[in-house]
C-alpha positions in Angstrom: 105.6 -171.5 -10.7 104.2 -172.5 -14.1 105.2 -169.7 -15.6 108.9 -170.1 -14.7 108.8 -173.5 -16.5 107.4 -172.3 -19.3 110.3 -169.6 -19.6 112.7 -172.2 -19.1 110.6 -174.7 -22.2 110.9 -171.9 -24.2 114.9 -171.4 -24.4 114.3 -174.6 -25.7 113.0 -173.6 -29.0 115.0 -171.8 -31.9 115.5 -168.5 -30.9 116.9 -165.4 -31.9 119.9 -164.9 -29.5 122.8 -166.7 -30.7 124.3 -169.3 -28.6 125.9 -166.4 -26.4 123.3 -164.2 -25.2 124.2 -160.6 -26.1 121.8 -157.6 -25.9 121.9 -155.4 -29.0 121.5 -151.6 -28.2 120.2 -149.5 -31.0 120.3 -145.7 -30.6 118.5 -143.3 -32.8 117.7 -139.9 -33.1 113.6 -138.7 -34.1 113.5 -135.6 -35.6 110.7 -133.0 -36.9 108.0 -130.3 -36.5 104.8 -130.9 -35.7 104.4 -132.0 -38.9 107.5 -133.8 -40.0 109.7 -136.7 -38.7 112.5 -138.4 -39.6 113.9 -141.5 -37.8 118.3 -141.5 -38.2 120.4 -144.7 -36.9 122.7 -143.1 -34.3 125.1 -145.7 -33.3 124.7 -149.6 -32.5 126.7 -151.3 -29.9 126.2 -154.6 -27.4 126.6 -156.2 -24.1 126.9 -160.0 -23.0 123.9 -161.2 -21.3 119.7 -160.4 -22.4 117.5 -159.5 -20.0 114.4 -159.0 -21.9 111.3 -161.4 -22.6 111.8 -165.0 -23.4 108.3 -164.9 -24.6 105.6 -163.8 -27.1 108.8 -161.9 -29.1 107.0 -161.6 -32.2 103.7 -159.7 -30.8 103.3 -156.7 -28.9 100.9 -156.5 -25.7 99.7 -152.7 -27.2 100.0 -150.9 -30.4 102.1 -148.2 -28.9 103.0 -144.8 -30.6 105.4 -146.9 -32.2 107.0 -150.0 -32.7 110.6 -151.6 -33.8 110.8 -154.6 -35.6 114.1 -157.2 -36.4 113.7 -160.3 -39.0 115.8 -162.0 -40.0 117.7 -161.1 -43.4 117.2 -164.4 -44.8 113.8 -165.7 -44.2 112.1 -162.5 -43.8 110.4 -163.8 -40.2 109.7 -161.8 -37.5 112.7 -162.2 -34.6 111.6 -159.6 -32.2 109.1 -156.9 -31.8 108.1 -154.4 -28.7 105.6 -151.6 -28.9 106.5 -148.1 -27.1 106.2 -144.2 -27.0 108.6 -141.3 -27.0 108.9 -137.5 -25.9 109.5 -136.7 -29.5 106.3 -137.7 -30.2 104.4 -135.3 -27.2 106.6 -132.6 -27.9 104.9 -132.3 -31.6 101.6 -131.6 -29.7 103.6 -128.2 -28.8 103.2 -124.7 -30.3 107.2 -124.8 -29.7 107.1 -127.9 -32.5 105.2 -125.2 -35.0 108.7 -123.2 -35.1 111.4 -125.2 -34.8 113.0 -128.5 -36.0 114.0 -130.4 -32.8 115.6 -133.7 -32.1 115.4 -136.5 -29.3 117.8 -139.7 -28.3 115.7 -142.8 -28.2 117.6 -146.3 -27.4 116.4 -149.4 -27.5 117.5 -152.6 -26.6 117.5 -156.0 -28.8 118.0 -159.8 -28.5 121.3 -159.8 -30.9 120.6 -161.9 -33.8 122.5 -165.4 -34.4 122.8 -164.1 -38.2 122.1 -160.8 -40.3 118.8 -159.3 -39.5 116.9 -156.1 -40.6 115.4 -153.5 -37.7 112.2 -151.6 -38.8 111.2 -148.5 -37.0 107.6 -146.8 -37.6 106.6 -143.9 -35.3 102.4 -143.7 -35.4 99.9 -140.4 -35.4 97.4 -140.2 -33.9 95.0 -141.3 -36.3 97.1 -144.8 -36.2 98.9 -144.1 -39.7 102.7 -144.4 -39.9 104.0 -141.1 -40.0 107.6 -142.3 -40.2 109.8 -145.5 -41.2 113.1 -146.3 -41.8 114.5 -149.7 -41.8 118.8 -151.0 -41.4 121.0 -153.9 -41.4 122.3 -155.4 -38.4 124.7 -158.2 -38.9 126.2 -159.8 -35.8 129.7 -159.7 -36.8 129.6 -155.7 -37.7 132.9 -154.4 -36.2 131.3 -151.2 -36.1 129.0 -152.6 -33.4 130.9 -151.0 -30.2 131.6 -153.8 -27.5 130.5 -152.4 -24.2 132.7 -154.2 -20.9 130.5 -152.4 -18.3 131.5 -151.7 -14.5 128.0 -152.0 -13.2 127.1 -148.8 -11.1 126.5 -149.4 -7.0 123.6 -151.1 -6.8 121.3 -153.6 -4.3 118.6 -156.0 -4.9 114.5 -154.8 -3.0 113.1 -157.2 -3.8 113.9 -160.6 -5.9 111.4 -163.2 -7.4 114.2 -165.0 -9.3 116.6 -164.9 -12.5 116.4 -162.2 -14.9 115.6 -165.2 -17.3 112.7 -165.7 -15.1 111.6 -162.2 -14.0 110.6 -158.9 -15.4 113.8 -156.5 -14.3 113.0 -153.1 -12.9 115.7 -150.8 -11.7 114.7 -147.7 -9.3 117.6 -145.2 -10.5 119.3 -142.2 -8.1 118.6 -138.8 -9.7 119.7 -135.8 -7.7 120.8 -137.5 -5.0 124.8 -137.1 -3.4 127.0 -139.6 -1.9 126.2 -138.7 1.3 122.8 -138.9 0.5 122.3 -142.7 -1.1 120.8 -143.9 2.4 118.2 -141.8 1.4 118.3 -142.8 -1.8 117.9 -146.5 -1.1 115.1 -145.8 1.5 112.8 -144.0 -1.4 113.4 -146.6 -3.8 112.3 -149.3 -0.8 108.9 -146.9 -0.6 108.2 -146.8 -4.3 108.5 -151.0 -4.4 106.1 -151.2 -1.3 103.9 -148.1 -3.1 103.6 -150.2 -6.4 103.6 -153.7 -4.5 100.8 -152.6 -2.2 98.8 -151.8 -5.6 97.0 -154.6 -7.0 97.7 -156.3 -9.0 101.3 -155.7 -8.6 101.2 -157.5 -5.6 99.5 -160.5 -6.6 102.6 -160.9 -9.7 105.5 -160.0 -7.0 107.1 -163.0 -7.4 107.8 -162.6 -11.0 109.4 -158.9 -10.7 113.0 -157.8 -9.6 113.5 -154.6 -8.4 117.0 -153.1 -8.0 118.2 -149.9 -6.6 121.0 -147.9 -8.4 122.8 -145.5 -6.7 123.6 -143.1 -9.0 126.0 -140.4 -7.8 125.6 -136.9 -8.5 127.5 -133.4 -7.8 124.5 -131.5 -7.0 121.8 -132.2 -4.5 118.0 -132.1 -6.1 117.2 -131.6 -9.7 117.0 -128.7 -12.4 114.2 -126.4 -12.2 115.1 -123.9 -15.6 111.5 -121.9 -14.8 113.6 -120.5 -11.5 117.3 -120.4 -13.1 118.2 -123.2 -11.3 120.7 -125.9 -13.3 122.0 -128.8 -11.2 124.6 -131.2 -12.1 122.7 -134.3 -11.7 123.8 -138.2 -13.3 121.3 -138.2 -15.5 120.3 -134.1 -16.1 116.7 -134.6 -15.4 114.7 -131.0 -15.1 111.4 -129.9 -14.6 110.0 -127.1 -17.3 109.5 -130.1 -20.0 107.8 -128.5 -23.1 107.5 -125.6 -20.7 105.8 -127.1 -18.1 106.2 -126.3 -14.5 105.6 -130.0 -13.6 106.9 -131.6 -16.0 110.0 -133.5 -15.2 112.0 -135.3 -17.7 115.4 -136.4 -19.0 116.4 -136.2 -22.6 119.8 -138.0 -22.0 118.6 -141.8 -22.6 121.6 -142.9 -24.1 123.4 -141.1 -21.0 120.7 -142.8 -18.7 121.3 -146.2 -20.5 125.2 -146.0 -20.5 125.2 -145.7 -16.7 122.5 -148.6 -16.3 125.1 -151.0 -18.5 125.7 -154.3 -16.8 122.7 -154.5 -14.7 119.8 -156.7 -15.9 116.9 -154.3 -16.7 114.3 -153.7 -19.1 111.9 -150.9 -17.1 113.7 -148.1 -15.2 111.7 -145.9 -12.1 113.9 -143.0 -11.4 113.5 -140.9 -8.3 114.6 -137.2 -8.5 116.2 -135.8 -5.1 113.5 -133.2 -4.5 110.1 -132.0 -2.9 109.1 -130.2 -5.9 105.7 -131.7 -7.7 106.0 -133.2 -11.0 107.1 -136.7 -13.1 106.5 -138.2 -16.0 105.8 -141.0 -17.4 106.8 -142.6 -20.8 105.5 -146.1 -22.2 109.1 -148.8 -22.4 111.0 -145.4 -22.3 110.8 -144.3 -17.9 109.2 -143.4 -15.3 109.8 -140.1 -13.8 109.3 -138.8 -10.3 110.3 -136.9 -7.4 110.7 -138.6 -4.0 110.2 -136.2 -0.6 106.3 -134.2 -1.9 103.7 -135.3 -0.2 102.2 -137.6 -3.3 105.3 -139.3 -4.1 103.7 -142.9 -3.5 100.8 -142.6 -5.5 102.5 -140.6 -8.3 105.4 -143.0 -8.7 102.5 -145.6 -9.1 100.7 -143.7 -11.7 103.6 -142.5 -14.0 104.5 -146.8 -13.6 100.7 -147.4 -15.2 102.3 -145.2 -18.4 105.7 -146.6 -18.8 105.0 -149.8 -17.8 101.6 -150.7 -18.6 100.7 -148.1 -21.5 98.1 -146.8 -19.8 96.3 -143.5 -20.3 95.4 -140.3 -18.1 92.0 -140.4 -17.4 91.7 -136.9 -16.3 90.4 -134.1 -19.3 90.4 -130.6 -19.2 87.3 -128.3 -20.8 90.0 -126.1 -22.3 92.3 -128.6 -24.1 93.5 -127.0 -27.3 96.0 -130.5 -28.8 93.2 -133.3 -29.7 94.7 -137.0 -29.2 91.7 -139.3 -29.8 89.5 -138.4 -32.3 85.7 -140.6 -33.8 86.0 -143.6 -35.2 89.4 -144.3 -34.2 90.1 -146.6 -31.0 92.8 -146.3 -28.8 95.6 -148.3 -28.5 95.7 -147.7 -24.4 93.4 -150.3 -23.0 91.6 -148.0 -20.4 89.8 -145.3 -22.6 88.0 -145.6 -25.4 85.9 -143.5 -28.5 83.4 -146.0 -28.5 84.8 -147.0 -32.0 85.8 -150.5 -30.9 84.4 -150.7 -27.4 84.4 -154.7 -27.9 88.0 -154.9 -27.5 88.0 -152.7 -24.0 86.1 -153.1 -21.1 82.6 -154.0 -22.9 82.5 -157.4 -21.1 82.7 -156.0 -17.5 80.4 -153.2 -18.4 78.0 -155.5 -18.8 78.8 -157.9 -15.9 78.7 -154.9 -13.9 82.6 -154.9 -12.8 82.9 -151.3 -15.1 81.9 -148.2 -16.0 81.2 -145.6 -19.1 82.2 -141.9 -18.3 82.7 -139.4 -20.9 85.9 -137.3 -19.8 89.5 -139.0 -20.2 92.6 -138.5 -22.5 92.7 -135.2 -21.4 89.2 -134.3 -23.5 86.4 -133.8 -21.7 84.2 -135.0 -24.7 84.2 -138.0 -26.6 86.7 -139.7 -24.8 85.3 -142.2 -22.2 87.0 -143.6 -19.4 85.7 -146.9 -16.7 85.4 -145.3 -13.1 84.7 -142.6 -11.8 88.1 -142.8 -10.0 91.6 -144.9 -10.2 94.8 -144.2 -9.5 95.1 -143.1 -13.8 92.6 -140.2 -12.6 93.9 -138.5 -9.4 95.9 -139.2 -6.4 93.1 -140.1 -3.9 92.2 -143.4 -4.9 94.1 -146.5 -3.2 93.9 -149.0 -6.0 93.5 -149.2 -9.8 89.7 -149.7 -11.0 89.3 -153.2 -12.1 89.8 -152.5 -15.6 93.2 -150.8 -15.3 94.1 -153.9 -13.0 92.9 -156.1 -15.7 95.3 -154.4 -18.5 98.4 -154.6 -16.4 98.0 -158.6 -15.3 98.0 -158.4 -19.3 100.9 -157.3 -19.5 102.9 -159.0 -16.8 101.4 -162.4 -18.5 102.6 -161.4 -21.8 106.3 -160.8 -20.6 106.4 -163.8 -18.5 104.0 -166.6 -19.7 
């Protein structure tokens, strides 16, 4: 329980949070084409309480495809920083992005500053360069920061390692479950927790997590499949055929999702879709979404959480992949793949110790990108574990949030 003592002591240090802890929610629109990107401020709101991390506020565990940073307006000191990835940046790699301008919602939760602050948002390209950025002020006394007083959605704690101040809070959210199907949802949510804790290092660190099932009611059962002309009225408006890919299941309505979760402490989001069609997706520090009734549900939800929670890369590859995500001489920020540009920062120490390998083919590319194991939860659904490199990467993320 030593980490909890550290968390308690951190509350006694000079803190970004005001005397009455509040969360600042900032909504943005990311828009553009395959070659352009614009960040626009949509709205700011706030609500009581802060469920986010209380340690390492000035740092990020991995670079991500974007970062948001809040600094004190008077001193310039960094108050809070987080990294993330977005569906917008994925969309920029599609053929559609070459011929149309499109916008995507993005929502970030920040600790409300005690005094005037400045927020900077940056998006990075595949070379690690800043592709778009914007800055704006935050005044805690701004009357146009909408104060939210939500009525929490029906929810049930499935596992509690401690208070929201002590633990990483993960919500497991119902999508496409009607009121009559909520018993099924709660059972599916418990299966999700069981699957995650069966994988190391989540099992070892289980007392650092809270898992709460949020029973959002949908009018229709199932989720939308646009490719079949099947549109349903569901709580989060999730659908297959994202970017015209049959199996890519996402929701683009992030503002709606965060509206519905408000009032429940949360940092990470897992969405369960009430369907047996194979599919899903995971976006780093945004959400995991997966189908709950396909036979591969358990390995898939763990795989996708590897993306959304730990920022792990896919370790599979295609011989005919036409989009290059990774380039020679540029080391990926994801901890489980490498181009060898800076292998010392990855798992060279584990390779030297005989705990990992160096195999070509990862990050969707058959050449020039390397993975640490023949198979892993981040490569296929067959193994029952993360490889040692991925386990270490996940452990580091958990320690970053809680130590």
